DRENDO-900896 format. One record per residue: residue number from 1; x, y, z of N, C-alpha, C in turn. Coordinates in Angstrom, 1 decimal. Layout:
<rs>
R	pos	n.px	n.py	n.pz	ca.px	ca.py	ca.pz	c.px	c.py	c.pz
R	NUM	X	Y	Z	X	Y	Z	X	Y	Z;
...
</rs>
This chain:
<rs>
R	pos	n.px	n.py	n.pz	ca.px	ca.py	ca.pz	c.px	c.py	c.pz
R	1	-30.6	143.5	-13.1	-30.5	143.9	-11.7	-30.2	145.4	-11.6;
R	2	-30.8	146.0	-10.6	-30.5	147.5	-10.4	-29.1	147.7	-10.0;
R	3	-28.5	148.8	-10.5	-27.1	149.1	-10.1	-27.0	149.6	-8.7;
R	4	-28.2	149.8	-8.0	-28.2	150.2	-6.7	-28.1	149.1	-5.7;
R	5	-27.4	149.3	-4.6	-27.4	148.2	-3.6	-28.7	148.2	-2.7;
R	6	-28.7	147.4	-1.8	-30.0	147.1	-1.0	-30.4	148.3	-0.1;
R	7	-29.5	149.3	0.1	-30.0	150.4	0.9	-30.9	151.4	0.2;
R	8	-31.1	151.2	-1.1	-31.9	152.0	-1.9	-33.2	151.2	-2.3;
R	9	-34.3	152.0	-2.4	-35.5	151.4	-2.9	-35.5	151.2	-4.4;
R	10	-35.4	149.9	-4.8	-35.3	149.7	-6.2	-36.6	150.0	-7.0;
R	11	-37.7	149.9	-6.4	-39.0	150.3	-7.0	-39.0	151.8	-7.3;
R	12	-38.5	152.6	-6.4	-38.5	154.0	-6.6	-37.5	154.3	-7.7;
R	13	-36.3	153.7	-7.7	-35.3	153.8	-8.7	-35.9	153.5	-10.1;
R	14	-36.6	152.4	-10.2	-37.3	152.0	-11.5	-38.3	153.0	-11.9;
R	15	-39.1	153.5	-11.0	-40.1	154.5	-11.3	-39.4	155.8	-11.9;
R	16	-38.4	156.3	-11.2	-37.7	157.5	-11.7	-37.1	157.2	-13.1;
R	17	-36.5	156.0	-13.2	-35.8	155.7	-14.4	-36.8	155.5	-15.6;
R	18	-37.9	154.9	-15.4	-38.9	154.7	-16.5	-39.6	156.1	-16.8;
R	19	-39.8	156.9	-15.8	-40.3	158.2	-16.1	-39.4	159.0	-17.0;
R	20	-38.1	159.0	-16.6	-37.0	159.7	-17.5	-37.0	159.1	-18.9;
R	21	-37.1	157.8	-19.0	-37.0	157.2	-20.3	-38.3	157.5	-21.1;
R	22	-39.4	157.6	-20.5	-40.7	157.9	-21.2	-40.6	159.4	-21.7;
R	23	-40.1	160.3	-20.8	-40.0	161.7	-21.2	-39.0	161.8	-22.3;
R	24	-37.9	161.1	-22.3	-37.0	161.2	-23.4	-37.5	160.7	-24.7;
R	25	-38.2	159.6	-24.6	-38.8	159.0	-25.8	-39.9	159.9	-26.5;
R	26	-40.7	160.5	-25.6	-41.7	161.5	-26.2	-40.9	162.7	-26.8;
R	27	-39.9	163.2	-26.1	-39.2	164.3	-26.7	-38.5	164.0	-28.0;
R	28	-38.0	162.7	-28.1	-37.4	162.3	-29.4	-38.4	162.2	-30.5;
R	29	-39.6	161.9	-30.2	-40.7	161.8	-31.2	-41.1	163.3	-31.5;
R	30	-41.1	164.1	-30.6	-41.7	165.5	-30.7	-40.7	166.4	-31.4;
R	31	-39.4	166.3	-31.1	-38.4	167.2	-31.6	-38.4	167.5	-33.1;
R	32	-38.4	166.4	-34.0	-38.4	166.7	-35.4	-39.8	167.3	-35.9;
R	33	-40.8	167.0	-35.1	-42.1	167.6	-35.5	-42.2	169.1	-35.3;
R	34	-41.8	169.5	-34.1	-41.8	170.9	-33.8	-40.8	171.7	-34.6;
R	35	-39.6	171.1	-34.9	-38.6	171.7	-35.7	-39.1	172.0	-37.1;
R	36	-40.0	171.2	-37.6	-40.7	171.5	-38.9	-41.4	172.9	-38.9;
R	37	-41.8	173.3	-37.7	-42.5	174.6	-37.5	-41.6	175.7	-37.1;
R	38	-40.3	175.4	-37.0	-39.3	176.4	-36.6	-39.3	176.8	-35.1;
R	39	-39.8	175.8	-34.3	-39.8	176.1	-32.8	-39.1	174.9	-32.1;
R	40	-38.8	175.2	-30.8	-38.2	174.2	-30.0	-39.3	173.5	-29.2;
R	41	-38.9	172.4	-28.5	-39.8	171.7	-27.6	-40.3	172.7	-26.5;
R	42	-39.3	173.5	-26.0	-39.7	174.4	-24.9	-40.7	175.5	-25.4;
R	43	-40.5	176.0	-26.6	-41.5	176.9	-27.2	-42.8	176.2	-27.4;
R	44	-42.8	175.0	-27.8	-44.0	174.2	-28.0	-44.8	174.1	-26.6;
R	45	-44.0	173.9	-25.5	-44.6	173.8	-24.2	-45.2	175.2	-23.8;
R	46	-44.6	176.3	-24.2	-45.1	177.6	-24.0	-46.4	177.8	-24.7;
R	47	-46.5	177.4	-26.0	-47.8	177.5	-26.7	-48.9	176.7	-26.0;
R	48	-48.6	175.5	-25.5	-49.6	174.7	-24.8	-50.0	175.5	-23.5;
R	49	-49.1	176.1	-22.8	-49.4	176.8	-21.5	-50.3	178.0	-21.8;
R	50	-50.1	178.7	-23.0	-50.8	179.8	-23.3	-52.1	179.5	-24.0;
R	51	-52.3	178.3	-24.4	-53.5	177.9	-25.2	-54.8	178.3	-24.6;
R	52	-55.0	178.0	-23.3	-56.3	178.3	-22.7	-56.4	179.7	-22.2;
R	53	-55.4	180.2	-21.5	-55.4	181.5	-21.0	-54.0	182.2	-21.2;
R	54	-54.1	183.5	-21.4	-52.8	184.2	-21.5	-52.3	184.4	-20.1;
R	55	-51.1	184.9	-19.9	-50.5	185.1	-18.6	-49.3	186.0	-18.8;
R	56	-48.7	186.5	-17.7	-47.5	187.3	-17.8	-46.3	186.4	-17.8;
R	57	-45.1	187.0	-18.0	-43.9	186.2	-18.1	-43.5	185.5	-16.9;
R	58	-43.7	186.1	-15.7	-43.4	185.4	-14.4	-44.3	184.2	-14.3;
R	59	-45.6	184.3	-14.5	-46.5	183.2	-14.4	-46.1	182.1	-15.4;
R	60	-45.7	182.5	-16.6	-45.3	181.5	-17.6	-44.0	180.7	-17.2;
R	61	-43.1	181.5	-16.7	-41.8	180.9	-16.2	-42.1	179.9	-15.1;
R	62	-43.0	180.2	-14.2	-43.4	179.3	-13.1	-44.1	178.1	-13.7;
R	63	-45.0	178.3	-14.6	-45.8	177.2	-15.1	-44.9	176.2	-15.9;
R	64	-43.8	176.7	-16.6	-43.0	175.9	-17.4	-41.7	175.4	-16.5;
R	65	-41.7	175.8	-15.3	-40.6	175.4	-14.4	-39.2	175.8	-15.0;
R	66	-39.2	177.1	-15.4	-38.0	177.5	-16.1	-37.6	178.9	-15.6;
R	67	-36.4	179.3	-15.9	-35.9	180.7	-15.5	-36.6	181.7	-16.4;
R	68	-36.8	182.9	-15.8	-37.5	184.0	-16.5	-36.8	184.4	-17.7;
R	69	-35.4	184.5	-17.6	-34.6	184.9	-18.8	-34.7	184.0	-19.9;
R	70	-34.7	182.7	-19.6	-34.8	181.6	-20.7	-36.2	181.6	-21.3;
R	71	-37.2	181.8	-20.5	-38.6	181.9	-20.9	-38.7	183.1	-21.8;
R	72	-38.2	184.2	-21.4	-38.3	185.5	-22.2	-37.7	185.3	-23.5;
R	73	-36.5	184.7	-23.6	-35.9	184.5	-24.9	-36.7	183.6	-25.8;
R	74	-37.3	182.5	-25.2	-38.1	181.6	-26.0	-39.4	182.4	-26.5;
R	75	-40.0	183.2	-25.7	-41.1	184.0	-26.0	-40.8	185.0	-27.2;
R	76	-39.6	185.6	-27.1	-39.2	186.5	-28.2	-39.2	185.8	-29.5;
R	77	-38.8	184.6	-29.6	-38.8	183.8	-30.9	-40.2	183.6	-31.3;
R	78	-41.1	183.3	-30.4	-42.5	183.0	-30.7	-43.2	184.3	-31.2;
R	79	-42.9	185.4	-30.6	-43.4	186.7	-31.0	-42.9	187.0	-32.4;
R	80	-41.6	186.8	-32.6	-41.1	187.0	-34.0	-41.8	186.2	-35.0;
R	81	-42.2	185.0	-34.7	-42.9	184.1	-35.6	-44.4	184.3	-35.6;
R	82	-44.8	185.3	-34.9	-46.2	185.6	-34.8	-47.1	184.5	-34.2;
R	83	-46.5	183.7	-33.3	-47.3	182.6	-32.7	-47.8	183.1	-31.3;
R	84	-47.2	184.1	-30.8	-47.5	184.7	-29.5	-47.5	186.2	-29.6;
R	85	-48.4	186.9	-28.9	-48.5	188.3	-29.0	-48.3	188.9	-27.5;
R	86	-47.8	190.1	-27.5	-47.6	190.8	-26.2	-48.7	191.9	-26.1;
R	87	-49.3	192.0	-25.0	-50.3	193.1	-24.8	-50.0	193.8	-23.5;
R	88	-50.2	195.1	-23.4	-50.0	195.9	-22.2	-51.3	196.2	-21.6;
R	89	-51.7	195.6	-20.5	-53.0	195.9	-19.9	-53.1	197.4	-19.5;
R	90	-54.2	198.1	-19.8	-54.3	199.5	-19.5	-54.2	199.8	-18.0;
R	91	-54.6	198.8	-17.2	-54.5	199.1	-15.7	-53.1	199.0	-15.2;
R	92	-52.2	198.4	-15.9	-50.8	198.2	-15.4	-49.9	198.2	-16.7;
R	93	-49.5	199.3	-17.2	-48.7	199.4	-18.4	-47.3	198.8	-18.2;
R	94	-46.9	198.6	-17.0	-45.6	198.0	-16.8	-45.6	196.5	-17.0;
R	95	-46.8	195.9	-16.9	-47.0	194.5	-17.0	-47.2	194.1	-18.5;
R	96	-46.7	193.0	-18.9	-46.9	192.5	-20.2	-47.6	191.2	-20.2;
R	97	-48.7	191.1	-20.9	-49.6	189.9	-20.9	-49.3	189.2	-22.2;
R	98	-49.0	187.9	-22.1	-48.7	187.1	-23.3	-49.9	186.3	-23.7;
R	99	-50.2	186.2	-25.0	-51.3	185.5	-25.5	-50.9	184.7	-26.8;
R	100	-51.5	183.5	-26.9	-51.3	182.8	-28.1	-52.1	183.4	-29.2;
R	101	-51.5	183.4	-30.4	-52.2	184.0	-31.6	-52.9	182.9	-32.4;
R	102	-53.7	183.3	-33.3	-54.4	182.3	-34.2	-53.3	181.4	-34.9;
R	103	-52.2	182.0	-35.3	-51.1	181.2	-35.9	-50.6	180.2	-34.9;
R	104	-50.4	180.6	-33.7	-49.9	179.7	-32.7	-50.9	178.5	-32.4;
R	105	-52.2	178.8	-32.4	-53.2	177.8	-32.2	-53.2	176.8	-33.4;
R	106	-53.0	177.4	-34.6	-53.0	176.6	-35.8	-51.8	175.6	-35.8;
R	107	-50.6	176.1	-35.3	-49.5	175.2	-35.2	-49.8	174.1	-34.2;
R	108	-50.4	174.4	-33.0	-50.7	173.4	-32.1	-51.7	172.3	-32.7;
R	109	-52.7	172.8	-33.4	-53.6	171.9	-34.1	-52.9	171.0	-35.1;
R	110	-51.9	171.6	-35.8	-51.3	170.8	-36.8	-50.3	169.7	-36.2;
R	111	-49.9	170.0	-35.0	-49.0	169.0	-34.3	-49.8	168.0	-33.5;
R	112	-50.8	168.5	-32.7	-51.5	167.7	-31.7	-52.9	167.3	-32.2;
R	113	-53.4	167.8	-33.3	-54.7	167.5	-33.7	-54.9	166.0	-34.0;
R	114	-56.2	165.6	-33.7	-56.5	164.2	-33.9	-56.3	163.9	-35.4;
R	115	-55.6	162.8	-35.6	-55.3	162.4	-37.0	-54.0	162.8	-37.5;
R	116	-53.3	163.7	-36.8	-51.9	164.1	-37.2	-51.0	162.9	-37.0;
R	117	-49.9	162.8	-37.7	-49.0	161.7	-37.5	-48.4	161.6	-36.1;
R	118	-48.1	162.8	-35.5	-47.6	162.7	-34.1	-48.7	162.2	-33.1;
R	119	-49.9	162.7	-33.3	-51.1	162.2	-32.5	-51.2	160.7	-32.7;
R	120	-51.2	160.2	-33.9	-51.4	158.8	-34.2	-50.3	158.0	-33.5;
R	121	-49.0	158.5	-33.6	-47.9	157.8	-33.0	-48.0	157.6	-31.5;
R	122	-48.4	158.8	-30.9	-48.6	158.7	-29.4	-49.8	157.9	-29.0;
R	123	-50.8	158.0	-29.8	-52.0	157.2	-29.4	-51.8	155.7	-29.5;
R	124	-51.0	155.3	-30.5	-50.6	153.9	-30.6	-49.7	153.5	-29.4;
R	125	-48.8	154.4	-29.0	-48.0	154.1	-27.8	-48.7	154.0	-26.5;
R	126	-49.8	154.8	-26.4	-50.6	154.9	-25.2	-51.9	154.2	-25.4;
R	127	-51.9	153.1	-26.1	-53.1	152.4	-26.4	-53.5	151.5	-25.3;
R	128	-54.2	152.1	-24.3	-54.6	151.3	-23.1	-56.1	151.6	-22.9;
R	129	-56.8	150.8	-22.2	-58.2	151.2	-21.9	-58.3	152.5	-21.2;
R	130	-59.4	153.2	-21.4	-59.6	154.6	-20.9	-59.4	154.6	-19.4;
R	131	-59.9	153.6	-18.7	-59.8	153.5	-17.2	-58.3	153.5	-16.8;
R	132	-57.5	152.8	-17.5	-56.1	152.7	-17.2	-55.4	154.1	-17.4;
R	133	-55.8	154.7	-18.5	-55.2	156.0	-18.8	-55.6	157.0	-17.8;
R	134	-56.8	157.0	-17.4	-57.3	157.9	-16.3	-56.5	157.7	-15.0;
R	135	-56.3	156.4	-14.7	-55.6	156.1	-13.5	-54.1	156.5	-13.6;
R	136	-53.5	156.3	-14.8	-52.1	156.8	-15.0	-52.0	158.3	-14.8;
R	137	-53.0	159.0	-15.3	-53.0	160.5	-15.2	-53.2	160.9	-13.7;
R	138	-54.1	160.2	-13.1	-54.3	160.5	-11.6	-53.1	160.2	-10.8;
R	139	-52.4	159.2	-11.0	-51.2	158.9	-10.3	-50.2	160.0	-10.5;
R	140	-50.0	160.4	-11.8	-49.0	161.5	-12.0	-49.4	162.7	-11.3;
R	141	-50.7	163.1	-11.3	-51.2	164.3	-10.7	-51.0	164.2	-9.1;
R	142	-51.2	163.0	-8.6	-51.0	162.8	-7.1	-49.5	163.0	-6.8;
R	143	-48.6	162.4	-7.6	-47.2	162.5	-7.3	-46.8	164.0	-7.4;
R	144	-47.2	164.7	-8.4	-46.9	166.1	-8.5	-47.4	166.9	-7.3;
R	145	-48.6	166.7	-7.0	-49.2	167.4	-5.8	-48.4	167.1	-4.5;
R	146	-48.0	165.8	-4.3	-47.3	165.4	-3.2	-45.9	166.1	-3.1;
R	147	-45.3	166.2	-4.3	-44.0	166.9	-4.4	-44.1	168.4	-4.1;
R	148	-45.1	169.0	-4.7	-45.3	170.4	-4.6	-45.7	170.7	-3.1;
R	149	-46.4	169.9	-2.5	-46.8	170.1	-1.1	-45.7	169.6	-0.1;
R	150	-44.5	169.4	-0.6	-43.4	169.0	0.3	-43.5	167.6	0.9;
R	151	-44.1	166.7	0.1	-44.2	165.3	0.5	-45.4	165.0	1.3;
R	152	-46.2	166.0	1.6	-47.5	165.8	2.4	-48.5	165.2	1.4;
R	153	-49.3	164.3	1.9	-50.4	163.7	1.1	-51.3	164.8	0.7;
R	154	-51.7	164.7	-0.6	-52.7	165.7	-1.1	-54.1	165.2	-0.8;
R	155	-55.0	166.1	-0.6	-56.4	165.7	-0.3	-57.2	165.7	-1.6;
</rs>
């Protein structure tokens, strides 16, 4: 039985609780894997964010939902490890553009690549029909969009 009394929506409580538990379980699986590469889970998230496109520090902090100072410190470690590089665009030398390096991409491949132990473990945990997985992702995206839009339904 839920620890909440009848004035609370127990379905919403269960949803928040299971989301938190899922996030924690994934983090517990991921932590020793990323630590083998000398990075934190947050630095791993940064590599994922930079994987497709580079961006500046402000954009990265927004994308990771973190403070700029904390993000900057994490980026410093990735730059020291040569997983991320800093570039100064000629059109705005005050701006710093962050880009994942080949080494950073290689680390992502070694962690997330098909056939890696982490990938196999998560694949086994999320072993559902493709349609259910797509629906699961769609529901998450809709919830995020609704929260970002201030509770308004997304189109």
